[in-house]
Backbone as JSON Lines, residues from 0, in Angstrom:
{"i":0,"aa":"M","n":[-3.55,-9.29,-5.67],"ca":[-2.71,-8.65,-6.66],"c":[-1.57,-9.62,-6.98]}
{"i":1,"aa":"H","n":[-1.41,-9.93,-8.25],"ca":[-0.37,-10.87,-8.67],"c":[0.61,-10.18,-9.6]}
{"i":2,"aa":"S","n":[1.85,-10.65,-9.55],"ca":[2.89,-10.12,-10.43],"c":[2.85,-10.83,-11.77]}
{"i":3,"aa":"N","n":[3.62,-10.33,-12.72],"ca":[3.66,-10.93,-14.06],"c":[4.24,-12.34,-14.07]}
{"i":4,"aa":"D","n":[5.08,-12.69,-13.07],"ca":[5.69,-14.01,-13.05],"c":[4.83,-15.07,-12.36]}
{"i":5,"aa":"C","n":[3.61,-14.71,-11.96],"ca":[2.72,-15.64,-11.27],"c":[2.1,-16.6,-12.29]}
{"i":6,"aa":"N","n":[2.43,-17.89,-12.16],"ca":[1.92,-18.9,-13.1],"c":[0.64,-19.57,-12.61]}
{"i":7,"aa":"D","n":[0.3,-19.39,-11.33],"ca":[-0.86,-20.07,-10.76],"c":[-1.57,-19.12,-9.79]}
{"i":8,"aa":"P","n":[-2.29,-18.12,-10.3],"ca":[-2.93,-17.15,-9.41],"c":[-3.86,-17.77,-8.37]}
{"i":9,"aa":"A","n":[-4.61,-18.81,-8.73],"ca":[-5.51,-19.43,-7.76],"c":[-4.72,-20.1,-6.63]}
{"i":10,"aa":"G","n":[-3.7,-20.87,-7.0],"ca":[-2.86,-21.52,-6.0],"c":[-2.08,-20.52,-5.18]}
{"i":11,"aa":"C","n":[-1.61,-19.48,-5.83],"ca":[-0.87,-18.42,-5.16],"c":[-1.75,-17.76,-4.09]}
{"i":12,"aa":"S","n":[-2.97,-17.41,-4.47],"ca":[-3.9,-16.77,-3.53],"c":[-4.21,-17.68,-2.35]}
{"i":13,"aa":"K","n":[-4.44,-18.96,-2.64],"ca":[-4.76,-19.9,-1.57],"c":[-3.58,-20.05,-0.61]}
{"i":14,"aa":"D","n":[-2.38,-20.21,-1.15],"ca":[-1.2,-20.37,-0.29],"c":[-0.88,-19.09,0.46]}
{"i":15,"aa":"W","n":[-1.08,-17.94,-0.19],"ca":[-0.85,-16.67,0.52],"c":[-1.81,-16.56,1.71]}
{"i":16,"aa":"H","n":[-3.07,-16.85,1.48],"ca":[-4.08,-16.79,2.54],"c":[-3.7,-17.71,3.7]}
{"i":17,"aa":"T","n":[-3.33,-18.93,3.37],"ca":[-2.96,-19.91,4.4],"c":[-1.73,-19.45,5.17]}
{"i":18,"aa":"T","n":[-0.72,-18.98,4.46],"ca":[0.51,-18.52,5.12],"c":[0.23,-17.31,5.99]}
{"i":19,"aa":"W","n":[-0.61,-16.39,5.49],"ca":[-0.94,-15.2,6.27],"c":[-1.59,-15.58,7.6]}
{"i":20,"aa":"W","n":[-2.63,-16.43,7.53],"ca":[-3.37,-16.74,8.75],"c":[-2.62,-17.69,9.67]}
{"i":21,"aa":"N","n":[-1.74,-18.5,9.13],"ca":[-0.95,-19.4,9.97],"c":[0.37,-18.77,10.39]}
{"i":22,"aa":"G","n":[0.68,-17.6,9.84],"ca":[1.95,-16.96,10.15],"c":[1.76,-15.59,10.75]}
{"i":23,"aa":"M","n":[1.57,-14.6,9.9],"ca":[1.53,-13.21,10.36],"c":[0.45,-13.0,11.42]}
{"i":24,"aa":"S","n":[-0.73,-13.52,11.2],"ca":[-1.79,-13.3,12.19],"c":[-1.42,-13.93,13.53]}
{"i":25,"aa":"Q","n":[-0.78,-15.09,13.5],"ca":[-0.36,-15.72,14.75],"c":[0.71,-14.91,15.46]}
{"i":26,"aa":"F","n":[1.63,-14.34,14.69],"ca":[2.67,-13.51,15.3],"c":[2.07,-12.3,16.0]}
{"i":27,"aa":"L","n":[1.04,-11.72,15.41],"ca":[0.45,-10.5,15.96],"c":[-0.59,-10.77,17.05]}
{"i":28,"aa":"L","n":[-1.32,-11.88,16.94],"ca":[-2.45,-12.11,17.83],"c":[-2.2,-13.08,18.97]}
{"i":29,"aa":"D","n":[-1.04,-13.71,19.01],"ca":[-0.75,-14.69,20.05],"c":[-0.49,-13.97,21.37]}
{"i":30,"aa":"G","n":[-1.42,-14.09,22.3],"ca":[-1.28,-13.43,23.6],"c":[-0.14,-13.97,24.43]}
{"i":31,"aa":"R","n":[0.31,-15.19,24.15],"ca":[1.44,-15.75,24.9],"c":[2.77,-15.28,24.37]}
{"i":32,"aa":"N","n":[2.78,-14.79,23.11],"ca":[4.01,-14.33,22.49],"c":[3.72,-13.15,21.56]}
{"i":33,"aa":"P","n":[3.2,-12.05,22.13],"ca":[2.89,-10.91,21.26],"c":[4.16,-10.32,20.68]}
{"i":34,"aa":"Q","n":[4.08,-9.88,19.43],"ca":[5.25,-9.3,18.79],"c":[4.87,-7.96,18.17]}
{"i":35,"aa":"P","n":[5.77,-7.0,18.23],"ca":[5.49,-5.75,17.53],"c":[5.43,-6.0,16.03]}
{"i":36,"aa":"Y","n":[4.78,-5.12,15.32],"ca":[4.57,-5.3,13.89],"c":[5.88,-5.58,13.13]}
{"i":37,"aa":"S","n":[6.93,-4.82,13.43],"ca":[8.18,-4.99,12.67],"c":[8.79,-6.37,12.88]}
{"i":38,"aa":"D","n":[8.74,-6.88,14.11],"ca":[9.27,-8.23,14.37],"c":[8.41,-9.29,13.69]}
{"i":39,"aa":"A","n":[7.1,-9.12,13.75],"ca":[6.19,-10.07,13.12],"c":[6.43,-10.11,11.61]}
{"i":40,"aa":"A","n":[6.59,-8.94,10.99],"ca":[6.84,-8.88,9.54],"c":[8.15,-9.57,9.19]}
{"i":41,"aa":"K","n":[9.18,-9.38,10.02],"ca":[10.48,-10.01,9.76],"c":[10.36,-11.53,9.82]}
{"i":42,"aa":"H","n":[9.69,-12.07,10.83],"ca":[9.51,-13.52,10.94],"c":[8.64,-14.05,9.81]}
{"i":43,"aa":"F","n":[7.63,-13.28,9.44],"ca":[6.72,-13.68,8.37],"c":[7.46,-13.86,7.06]}
{"i":44,"aa":"K","n":[8.39,-12.96,6.76],"ca":[9.14,-13.03,5.5],"c":[10.0,-14.28,5.4]}
{"i":45,"aa":"D","n":[10.35,-14.85,6.55],"ca":[11.2,-16.05,6.56],"c":[10.4,-17.35,6.42]}
{"i":46,"aa":"M","n":[9.09,-17.26,6.37],"ca":[8.25,-18.46,6.27],"c":[8.25,-19.03,4.86]}
{"i":47,"aa":"S","n":[7.79,-20.27,4.73],"ca":[7.62,-20.91,3.43],"c":[6.27,-20.49,2.86]}
{"i":48,"aa":"F","n":[6.23,-20.16,1.57],"ca":[5.02,-19.63,0.96],"c":[4.42,-20.53,-0.1]}
{"i":49,"aa":"G","n":[4.84,-21.77,-0.22],"ca":[4.24,-22.71,-1.15],"c":[4.26,-22.22,-2.59]}
{"i":50,"aa":"R","n":[3.09,-22.06,-3.2],"ca":[2.99,-21.71,-4.62],"c":[3.01,-20.2,-4.88]}
{"i":51,"aa":"V","n":[3.29,-19.4,-3.88],"ca":[3.36,-17.96,-4.08],"c":[4.65,-17.64,-4.83]}
{"i":52,"aa":"S","n":[4.52,-16.95,-5.96],"ca":[5.71,-16.65,-6.77],"c":[6.58,-15.59,-6.1]}
{"i":53,"aa":"K","n":[7.83,-15.52,-6.52],"ca":[8.74,-14.52,-5.97],"c":[8.23,-13.11,-6.21]}
{"i":54,"aa":"G","n":[7.7,-12.88,-7.4],"ca":[7.18,-11.55,-7.72],"c":[5.99,-11.17,-6.84]}
{"i":55,"aa":"C","n":[5.1,-12.12,-6.59],"ca":[3.95,-11.85,-5.73],"c":[4.4,-11.58,-4.29]}
{"i":56,"aa":"K","n":[5.4,-12.36,-3.82],"ca":[5.93,-12.1,-2.49],"c":[6.52,-10.7,-2.42]}
{"i":57,"aa":"D","n":[7.28,-10.31,-3.44],"ca":[7.89,-8.98,-3.45],"c":[6.83,-7.88,-3.38]}
{"i":58,"aa":"V","n":[5.74,-8.05,-4.14],"ca":[4.65,-7.06,-4.12],"c":[4.04,-6.98,-2.73]}
{"i":59,"aa":"M","n":[3.73,-8.13,-2.14],"ca":[3.09,-8.14,-0.83],"c":[4.03,-7.64,0.26]}
{"i":60,"aa":"F","n":[5.31,-7.98,0.17],"ca":[6.26,-7.5,1.18],"c":[6.42,-5.99,1.09]}
{"i":61,"aa":"K","n":[6.32,-5.45,-0.12],"ca":[6.38,-4.0,-0.27],"c":[5.2,-3.35,0.46]}
{"i":62,"aa":"I","n":[4.03,-3.95,0.31],"ca":[2.84,-3.44,1.0],"c":[3.03,-3.57,2.51]}
{"i":63,"aa":"L","n":[3.55,-4.72,2.97],"ca":[3.81,-4.9,4.4],"c":[4.81,-3.88,4.91]}
{"i":64,"aa":"D","n":[5.89,-3.68,4.16],"ca":[6.93,-2.75,4.59],"c":[6.41,-1.32,4.67]}
{"i":65,"aa":"E","n":[5.48,-0.98,3.79],"ca":[4.91,0.36,3.81],"c":[3.84,0.49,4.89]}
{"i":66,"aa":"G","n":[3.4,-0.63,5.44],"ca":[2.39,-0.6,6.49],"c":[1.0,-0.26,5.97]}
{"i":67,"aa":"A","n":[0.8,-0.3,4.65],"ca":[-0.48,0.1,4.07],"c":[-1.63,-0.77,4.57]}
{"i":68,"aa":"A","n":[-1.38,-2.05,4.7],"ca":[-2.45,-2.95,5.15],"c":[-2.92,-2.58,6.55]}
{"i":69,"aa":"F","n":[-1.98,-2.2,7.41],"ca":[-2.37,-1.89,8.77],"c":[-2.93,-0.49,8.92]}
{"i":70,"aa":"R","n":[-2.53,0.43,8.05],"ca":[-3.18,1.74,8.07],"c":[-4.65,1.58,7.7]}
{"i":71,"aa":"H","n":[-4.92,0.73,6.71],"ca":[-6.31,0.46,6.33],"c":[-7.05,-0.2,7.5]}
{"i":72,"aa":"A","n":[-6.43,-1.16,8.14],"ca":[-7.05,-1.85,9.27],"c":[-7.31,-0.89,10.42]}
{"i":73,"aa":"D","n":[-6.37,0.01,10.69],"ca":[-6.57,1.0,11.75],"c":[-7.76,1.9,11.44]}
{"i":74,"aa":"H","n":[-7.87,2.32,10.18],"ca":[-8.99,3.16,9.77],"c":[-10.31,2.4,9.93]}
{"i":75,"aa":"F","n":[-10.34,1.15,9.49],"ca":[-11.54,0.33,9.62],"c":[-11.91,0.15,11.09]}
{"i":76,"aa":"T","n":[-10.93,-0.14,11.94],"ca":[-11.18,-0.34,13.36],"c":[-11.75,0.92,13.99]}
{"i":77,"aa":"T","n":[-11.19,2.06,13.65],"ca":[-11.68,3.32,14.18],"c":[-13.13,3.55,13.77]}
{"i":78,"aa":"E","n":[-13.43,3.32,12.5],"ca":[-14.8,3.5,12.02],"c":[-15.76,2.51,12.7]}
{"i":79,"aa":"A","n":[-15.34,1.26,12.86],"ca":[-16.2,0.26,13.5],"c":[-16.46,0.63,14.96]}
{"i":80,"aa":"C","n":[-15.44,1.08,15.66],"ca":[-15.61,1.49,17.06],"c":[-16.56,2.67,17.17]}
{"i":81,"aa":"Q","n":[-16.42,3.62,16.3],"ca":[-17.3,4.78,16.33],"c":[-18.74,4.37,16.03]}
{"i":82,"aa":"F","n":[-18.92,3.49,15.06],"ca":[-20.26,3.0,14.73],"c":[-20.9,2.31,15.94]}
{"i":83,"aa":"L","n":[-20.13,1.42,16.59],"ca":[-20.65,0.71,17.76],"c":[-20.95,1.67,18.9]}
{"i":84,"aa":"L","n":[-20.09,2.63,19.09],"ca":[-20.31,3.64,20.14],"c":[-21.61,4.4,19.87]}
{"i":85,"aa":"D","n":[-21.81,4.79,18.64],"ca":[-23.03,5.53,18.28],"c":[-24.29,4.68,18.48]}
{"i":86,"aa":"K","n":[-24.21,3.38,18.2],"ca":[-25.37,2.51,18.27],"c":[-25.63,1.92,19.66]}
{"i":87,"aa":"L","n":[-24.58,1.69,20.43],"ca":[-24.73,0.97,21.68],"c":[-24.74,1.84,22.94]}
{"i":88,"aa":"V","n":[-24.16,3.0,22.85],"ca":[-24.1,3.87,24.04],"c":[-25.29,4.82,23.99]}
{"i":89,"aa":"F","n":[-26.13,4.7,25.02],"ca":[-27.32,5.53,25.1],"c":[-27.04,6.68,26.05]}
{"i":90,"aa":"E","n":[-27.22,7.87,25.56],"ca":[-27.09,9.05,26.4],"c":[-28.42,9.77,26.42]}
{"i":91,"aa":"P","n":[-29.03,9.89,27.62],"ca":[-30.34,10.54,27.71],"c":[-30.27,12.03,27.39]}
């Protein structure tokens, strides 16, 4: 999702993806330095975003602040766990 001020949607998407996986995912998944979601989001906002426009950052930060991305992830995880449980656990 890009804002109206985004002049380079392809570059914006690429830099957002890179920043996300080198930033937010590391903050959340690093077993040596685990961080709660709110702390990870705060550190993530302070990172450099390359070609991501200010408007695109504002849109994505709004989604992060609302936690919508993680509500979706929680729902997906729950469904995946239930699917695996149904397929892998055999009850006579």
